C-alpha positions, 0 to 999 in steps of 0.5 A: 377897281380899275374900269375898262375903257369903252374901246377895250370893251367894244373890242372884246365884244367884237371878238366874242361875237366873231367866235360865236359866229364861227362856232354856230354857223356850222351847227346852223348850217347842219340844221338848215340843210336838214330841212332843205330839198336834196337838190338845194343843199349843195347849191343853195345859200345859207338861208333856205328858199324851200322847207321840207321835213322829208329827210326827218320822215325818211330817217325816222322810218328806218328801223335800225335808226329807231333801235339805235335811238332807243339804245342811246337813250338807255345807255345815256340815262343809265350812265348819267344816273350811275355816274351821279350816284357813285361820284357824289359819295366819292367826291364827298369822301375826298373833300371831307375825310382825312385818310392816308393817301387821300391826295394821291387818290385825288391826283390819280383821279385827275391824272386819268383825264390826261390820258386820251381815249385811244390810250385806254381803247385796247385794254378796255376792248381786251377786258370786255372780250374776256368778260364776254360782253362784246356787242352788249349795252352793258359793255358801253355803260361800263366803258362810258362810266370809266371815261366820265367818272373821274371828271364827275368826281373831281367836279363834285369835289370842287363844289363840296369844297366850297360848302363850309364844314360848319354847316354839317357840324352844326347839323350833327350837333343837332343830332344828324348823322354823317349821312343825314348831314350829307342828304339834308345839307350838302345835296340840297346846296349842290343840286345845281352841280349834281344836275350839271354832272348828270347832264355832262355824263349823259351828253358824253355817253350820248355822242360817244363814237370811238368806244362804240365802234370798237365794241359794237358790230351788231345792228340791234345794239348800235347807238346813234353815232354808229347808225349815223355812220351807216347813212354814208352808203355810196349807193343810196347816200343822202345829204339831207338824211345825214344832216337830219341825223346829225340834228337829232344827235345834237338835239338832246344836248341843246334841250338839256341846256335850255331846260337846266340852264339855270342849274348849269350856270348856278353849278359853274358859279358855285364851283368858283366860290369858296366858303 
C-alpha cells in the first residue's frame, strides 16, 4: 500500500479541524448564550463572563413547553420502536428472499428518499384530514413513520446483506426455523445497526418541524419545534429562552450519541463489510 506523505496528512488534519470548528461554533454559541444573562448575549464575546440558569428555569416553568416536551417524547419513542419493528422484517425479506419484483420494491423504497418533504406535504395533509386525525399525535406518528421507514429499511438491508447466509443455513439444519434463525443469528449480529436505526428514527421525529406545523395547531398536542417557534413573541421576546429551548431540543441527539456511540460506530462499520 502506498503511504501518505506527512505533509498531505497534516493538510487533511487541518481541513478536518477547520470543518469541525465551523460546524461546532454555532452549536457552542447557542449553549453559551443559553447560560448568559440577557444583556450579555448580543454584546459579549464567545466566552461568558457570568453564568446563569434563569433562562432554563423560565422556559421549564412554561406549561405549554412541558406539554410539548412530553408530546415530543411520546412521538419520538413510538416512532423509533415501530420503525425498528417494521423495518427489520422488511429488510430481511428484501435481503434473503427471492420473489418476483424484489428489485423493483427495493428501488421503490430507495426512490422515495429522493422526494423532498414538501413534495409529499400536501397529499399527507389531505389524507390526514380525510381520516379526521388532524391535531392528534397519531397523525404525527404516521407521517414520521412514512418519512423515516424507507431509509430505515434500506439501512438494515445493507447490514443484513453483510451477514453470510451460511450462518442461517447451519442454524436451520440444526433445527431452527426461519424465524428462529432471524432472532438467534441475525438480530444479535446486527444489534448495533438496530440501535443506529432506532436512534436515527427518534432524532428524525424529535426535531421534525414541517409536518408538525402543517398538521398541528392546538397547544395541547404541539411538539418542541412548534413550542420553540412560540417563543418568538414580539412583545416578550427573550434570546436566552430561545437559546435554552434550542439546547433542550439538541440535547437528546447528543446524549443518544454519547450513550450509544460504540453501537453507532459499530453499525456503520458493519454496513461497510461484506461477508
